[in-house]
N, CA, C and O atoms as CSV, one atom per row, in Angstrom:
chain,resi,resn,atom,element,x,y,z
A,1,MET,N,N,95.510,83.615,61.218
A,1,MET,CA,C,95.204,82.199,61.699
A,1,MET,C,C,94.564,81.921,63.111
A,1,MET,O,O,93.999,80.835,63.237
A,2,GLU,N,N,94.585,82.667,64.047
A,2,GLU,CA,C,94.273,82.542,65.285
A,2,GLU,C,C,92.459,83.080,65.013
A,2,GLU,O,O,91.563,82.555,65.674
A,3,GLU,N,N,92.262,83.822,64.295
A,3,GLU,CA,C,90.894,84.202,63.883
A,3,GLU,C,C,90.145,83.456,62.970
A,3,GLU,O,O,88.943,83.214,63.083
A,4,ASP,N,N,90.856,83.106,62.089
A,4,ASP,CA,C,90.068,82.587,60.485
A,4,ASP,C,C,90.718,81.105,60.999
A,4,ASP,O,O,91.802,80.983,61.569
A,5,ALA,N,N,89.841,80.082,60.675
A,5,ALA,CA,C,90.121,78.447,60.948
A,5,ALA,C,C,89.889,78.327,59.410
A,5,ALA,O,O,89.088,77.414,59.207
A,6,ALA,N,N,90.324,78.954,58.190
A,6,ALA,CA,C,89.981,78.958,57.057
A,6,ALA,C,C,91.357,77.778,56.868
A,6,ALA,O,O,90.990,76.635,56.597
A,7,PHE,N,N,92.381,77.929,56.953
A,7,PHE,CA,C,93.591,77.363,56.986
A,7,PHE,C,C,93.499,75.596,57.441
A,7,PHE,O,O,94.003,74.607,56.908
A,8,LEU,N,N,92.508,75.773,58.810
A,8,LEU,CA,C,91.950,74.209,59.129
A,8,LEU,C,C,91.293,73.054,58.025
A,8,LEU,O,O,91.469,71.902,57.628
A,9,ARG,N,N,89.994,74.795,57.755
A,9,ARG,CA,C,88.938,73.879,57.163
A,9,ARG,C,C,89.238,73.698,55.897
A,9,ARG,O,O,88.457,72.910,55.365
A,10,TYR,N,N,90.208,74.186,55.064
A,10,TYR,CA,C,90.226,73.734,53.464
A,10,TYR,C,C,91.275,73.048,53.692
A,10,TYR,O,O,91.967,72.909,52.683
A,11,GLY,N,N,91.685,72.547,54.643
A,11,GLY,CA,C,93.290,71.524,54.713
A,11,GLY,C,C,94.593,72.043,54.412
A,11,GLY,O,O,95.411,71.124,54.366
A,12,TYR,N,N,95.198,73.410,54.141
A,12,TYR,CA,C,96.187,73.783,54.368
A,12,TYR,C,C,96.950,73.376,55.420
A,12,TYR,O,O,98.143,73.158,55.210
A,13,LEU,N,N,96.544,73.247,56.392
A,13,LEU,CA,C,97.197,73.078,57.540
A,13,LEU,C,C,96.596,71.748,58.698
A,13,LEU,O,O,95.411,71.811,59.025
A,14,SER,N,N,97.294,70.828,59.148
A,14,SER,CA,C,96.421,69.682,59.657
A,14,SER,C,C,96.648,70.454,61.265
A,14,SER,O,O,97.387,71.413,61.486
A,15,THR,N,N,95.735,69.682,62.328
A,15,THR,CA,C,95.792,70.316,63.198
A,15,THR,C,C,96.615,70.207,64.059
A,15,THR,O,O,96.570,71.111,64.894
A,16,GLU,N,N,97.510,69.313,64.236
A,16,GLU,CA,C,98.852,69.395,64.602
A,16,GLU,C,C,99.972,70.659,63.859
A,16,GLU,O,O,100.191,71.646,64.560
A,17,LYS,N,N,100.336,70.620,63.105
A,17,LYS,CA,C,100.205,71.877,62.320
A,17,LYS,C,C,100.151,72.898,62.980
A,17,LYS,O,O,101.111,73.653,63.133
A,18,ALA,N,N,99.001,73.070,63.474
A,18,ALA,CA,C,98.450,74.510,63.176
A,18,ALA,C,C,98.654,74.711,64.777
A,18,ALA,O,O,98.738,75.824,65.297
A,19,ALA,N,N,98.734,73.286,65.599
A,19,ALA,CA,C,98.984,73.485,66.762
A,19,ALA,C,C,100.084,74.211,67.010
A,19,ALA,O,O,100.040,75.191,67.754
A,20,ALA,N,N,101.271,73.777,66.368
A,20,ALA,CA,C,102.402,73.601,66.428
A,20,ALA,C,C,102.666,75.470,66.101
A,20,ALA,O,O,103.562,76.001,66.756
A,21,VAL,N,N,102.031,76.162,65.314
A,21,VAL,CA,C,101.742,77.662,64.536
A,21,VAL,C,C,102.012,78.216,65.846
A,21,VAL,O,O,103.092,78.673,66.220
A,22,ARG,N,N,100.484,78.103,66.796
A,22,ARG,CA,C,100.314,78.420,67.379
A,22,ARG,C,C,101.168,78.755,69.073
A,22,ARG,O,O,101.227,79.751,69.795
A,23,ALA,N,N,101.716,77.371,69.165
A,23,ALA,CA,C,102.982,77.220,70.284
A,23,ALA,C,C,103.941,78.122,69.901
A,23,ALA,O,O,104.366,78.901,70.753
A,24,GLU,N,N,104.543,78.182,68.297
A,24,GLU,CA,C,104.962,79.207,67.787
A,24,GLU,C,C,105.574,80.388,68.025
A,24,GLU,O,O,106.718,80.766,68.277
A,25,VAL,N,N,104.256,80.982,67.843
A,25,VAL,CA,C,103.262,82.079,67.558
A,25,VAL,C,C,103.674,82.698,69.007
A,25,VAL,O,O,104.426,83.672,69.005
A,26,ALA,N,N,103.162,82.112,70.374
A,26,ALA,CA,C,103.014,82.003,71.843
A,26,ALA,C,C,104.516,82.569,71.845
A,26,ALA,O,O,104.770,83.751,72.077
A,27,LYS,N,N,105.385,81.691,71.588
A,27,LYS,CA,C,106.906,81.697,71.795
A,27,LYS,C,C,107.428,83.223,71.782
A,27,LYS,O,O,107.792,84.096,72.570
A,28,LEU,N,N,107.243,83.009,70.414
A,28,LEU,CA,C,107.333,84.697,69.593
A,28,LEU,C,C,107.443,85.494,70.596
A,28,LEU,O,O,108.420,86.018,71.133
A,29,CYS,N,N,105.923,85.543,70.864
A,29,CYS,CA,C,105.441,86.615,71.430
A,29,CYS,C,C,106.057,87.021,72.992
A,29,CYS,O,O,106.144,88.124,73.533
A,30,SER,N,N,106.426,85.710,73.457
A,30,SER,CA,C,106.915,86.570,74.608
A,30,SER,C,C,108.546,86.656,74.461
A,30,SER,O,O,109.226,86.800,75.477
A,31,GLU,N,N,108.986,86.588,73.523
A,31,GLU,CA,C,110.761,86.821,73.085
A,31,GLU,C,C,110.933,87.886,73.055
A,31,GLU,O,O,111.979,88.431,73.407
A,32,LEU,N,N,109.238,88.831,72.322
A,32,LEU,CA,C,109.460,90.202,71.798
A,32,LEU,C,C,108.553,91.182,73.090
A,32,LEU,O,O,108.817,92.371,73.263
A,33,ARG,N,N,107.626,90.543,73.800
A,33,ARG,CA,C,107.299,91.197,74.774
A,33,ARG,C,C,108.216,92.095,75.709
A,33,ARG,O,O,107.719,93.077,76.259
A,34,PRO,N,N,109.512,91.776,75.888
A,34,PRO,CA,C,110.382,92.510,77.050
A,34,PRO,C,C,110.419,93.331,76.366
A,34,PRO,O,O,110.308,94.354,77.041
A,35,HIS,N,N,110.585,93.737,74.598
A,35,HIS,CA,C,111.343,94.483,73.721
A,35,HIS,C,C,110.201,95.369,73.091
A,35,HIS,O,O,110.442,96.113,72.140
A,36,ALA,N,N,108.613,95.233,73.807
A,36,ALA,CA,C,107.666,95.851,73.213
A,36,ALA,C,C,107.518,97.582,73.653
A,36,ALA,O,O,107.258,98.424,72.793
A,37,LEU,N,N,107.660,97.821,74.643
A,37,LEU,CA,C,107.500,99.521,75.105
A,37,LEU,C,C,108.634,100.075,74.085
A,37,LEU,O,O,108.149,100.939,73.354
A,38,GLY,N,N,110.010,99.825,73.826
A,38,GLY,CA,C,110.456,100.369,73.149
A,38,GLY,C,C,110.584,100.470,71.267
A,38,GLY,O,O,110.973,101.287,70.432
A,39,LEU,N,N,110.127,99.415,71.289
A,39,LEU,CA,C,109.693,98.943,69.758
A,39,LEU,C,C,108.628,100.258,69.711
A,39,LEU,O,O,108.913,101.326,69.169
A,40,VAL,N,N,107.677,100.044,70.212
A,40,VAL,CA,C,106.248,100.886,70.279
A,40,VAL,C,C,106.766,102.211,70.171
A,40,VAL,O,O,106.634,102.890,69.152
A,41,SER,N,N,107.454,102.658,71.383
A,41,SER,CA,C,107.699,104.143,71.545
A,41,SER,C,C,108.741,104.397,69.955
A,41,SER,O,O,108.290,105.220,69.159
A,42,SER,N,N,110.012,103.707,69.604
A,42,SER,CA,C,110.442,104.112,68.331
A,42,SER,C,C,109.630,104.718,67.737
A,42,SER,O,O,109.783,105.939,67.703
A,43,PHE,N,N,108.173,103.977,66.872
A,43,PHE,CA,C,107.353,104.917,66.217
A,43,PHE,C,C,107.180,106.084,66.401
A,43,PHE,O,O,107.070,106.876,65.465
A,44,GLY,N,N,107.123,106.415,67.603
A,44,GLY,CA,C,107.175,108.324,68.155
A,44,GLY,C,C,105.173,108.295,67.443
A,44,GLY,O,O,104.838,108.833,66.388
A,45,VAL,N,N,104.608,107.847,67.998
A,45,VAL,CA,C,103.231,107.825,68.203
A,45,VAL,C,C,102.712,108.822,68.851
A,45,VAL,O,O,102.804,108.757,70.077
A,46,PRO,N,N,102.128,109.842,68.343
A,46,PRO,CA,C,101.557,110.639,69.305
A,46,PRO,C,C,100.774,109.988,70.343
A,46,PRO,O,O,100.176,108.950,70.060
A,47,GLY,N,N,100.699,110.574,71.733
A,47,GLY,CA,C,99.741,110.168,72.675
A,47,GLY,C,C,98.313,110.151,72.458
A,47,GLY,O,O,97.834,109.033,72.646
A,48,ALA,N,N,97.731,110.777,72.221
A,48,ALA,CA,C,96.645,110.929,71.416
A,48,ALA,C,C,96.212,110.210,70.802
A,48,ALA,O,O,95.032,110.419,70.517
A,49,PHE,N,N,96.963,108.776,70.148
A,49,PHE,CA,C,96.382,108.351,69.552
A,49,PHE,C,C,96.288,107.001,69.866
A,49,PHE,O,O,95.981,106.253,68.937
A,50,LEU,N,N,96.541,106.367,71.304
A,50,LEU,CA,C,97.167,105.614,71.893
A,50,LEU,C,C,96.058,105.297,73.043
A,50,LEU,O,O,95.477,106.218,73.617
A,51,SER,N,N,95.878,104.311,73.254
A,51,SER,CA,C,95.010,103.882,74.199
A,51,SER,C,C,95.454,103.858,76.064
A,51,SER,O,O,96.478,103.566,76.682
A,52,PRO,N,N,94.461,104.196,76.348
A,52,PRO,CA,C,95.126,104.604,77.841
A,52,PRO,C,C,95.583,103.257,78.214
A,52,PRO,O,O,95.646,103.398,79.436
A,53,ILE,N,N,95.954,102.014,77.974
A,53,ILE,CA,C,96.843,101.180,78.255
A,53,ILE,C,C,97.846,101.484,77.908
A,53,ILE,O,O,98.679,100.855,78.561
A,54,ALA,N,N,98.286,102.109,77.230
A,54,ALA,CA,C,99.766,102.419,76.431
A,54,ALA,C,C,100.447,103.395,77.721
A,54,ALA,O,O,101.529,102.930,78.079
A,55,PHE,N,N,100.084,104.492,78.390
A,55,PHE,CA,C,100.384,104.987,79.330
A,55,PHE,C,C,101.249,104.075,80.600
A,55,PHE,O,O,102.359,104.223,81.110
A,56,ASN,N,N,100.290,103.219,80.779
A,56,ASN,CA,C,100.567,102.654,82.097
A,56,ASN,C,C,100.941,101.301,81.718
A,56,ASN,O,O,100.599,100.422,82.509
A,57,TRP,N,N,101.738,100.859,80.399
A,57,TRP,CA,C,101.913,99.932,80.245
A,57,TRP,C,C,102.927,99.000,80.668
A,57,TRP,O,O,103.201,97.995,80.013
A,58,ILE,N,N,103.572,99.360,81.914
A,58,ILE,CA,C,104.353,98.097,82.701
A,58,ILE,C,C,103.510,97.462,83.638
A,58,ILE,O,O,103.386,96.247,83.790
A,59,ASP,N,N,102.727,98.697,84.486
A,59,ASP,CA,C,101.728,98.035,85.772
A,59,ASP,C,C,100.683,97.014,84.688
A,59,ASP,O,O,100.256,95.907,85.017
A,60,SER,N,N,100.470,97.554,83.628
A,60,SER,CA,C,98.838,96.538,82.745
A,60,SER,C,C,99.510,95.394,82.317
A,60,SER,O,O,98.767,94.442,82.079
A,61,ASN,N,N,101.092,95.160,82.097
A,61,ASN,CA,C,101.665,94.125,81.454
A,61,ASN,C,C,102.410,93.827,82.686
A,61,ASN,O,O,103.574,93.529,82.417
A,62,ALA,N,N,102.064,93.797,84.338
A,62,ALA,CA,C,102.436,92.940,85.230
A,62,ALA,C,C,102.699,91.481,85.419
A,62,ALA,O,O,103.760,90.902,85.654
A,63,TRP,N,N,101.724,91.114,85.292
A,63,TRP,CA,C,100.899,89.744,85.019
A,63,TRP,C,C,101.962,88.467,84.368
A,63,TRP,O,O,102.337,88.479,83.196
A,64,SER,N,N,102.240,87.699,85.080
A,64,SER,CA,C,102.673,86.637,84.016
A,64,SER,C,C,101.850,85.747,83.289
A,64,SER,O,O,101.074,85.022,83.911
A,65,SER,N,N,101.913,85.705,82.095
A,65,SER,CA,C,100.985,84.938,80.958
A,65,SER,C,C,101.581,83.516,81.313
A,65,SER,O,O,101.143,82.665,80.539
A,66,SER,N,N,102.119,83.208,81.896
A,66,SER,CA,C,102.825,81.749,82.660
A,66,SER,C,C,101.838,81.530,83.698
A,66,SER,O,O,101.476,80.359,83.809
A,67,SER,N,N,101.329,82.351,84.465
A,67,SER,CA,C,100.221,81.668,85.623
A,67,SER,C,C,99.084,81.499,85.328
A,67,SER,O,O,98.428,80.675,85.967
A,68,ALA,N,N,98.448,82.297,84.168
A,68,ALA,CA,C,97.095,82.225,83.875
A,68,ALA,C,C,96.663,81.052,83.243
A,68,ALA,O,O,95.476,80.910,82.949
């Protein structure tokens, strides 16, 4: 939904409902964020497949999204 406005363009969602969905996605992402490292680690993806940010996840994500 974030990248494709077809839901709005074709009238599947009103702008108000689309805003509510975006707010809910942001809320859910903030709830998931503290668990992201453990969740990703549990998949056992080899380091060669991870981007450089994955190796320093804590420092790379130390900023607060609420202060942006």
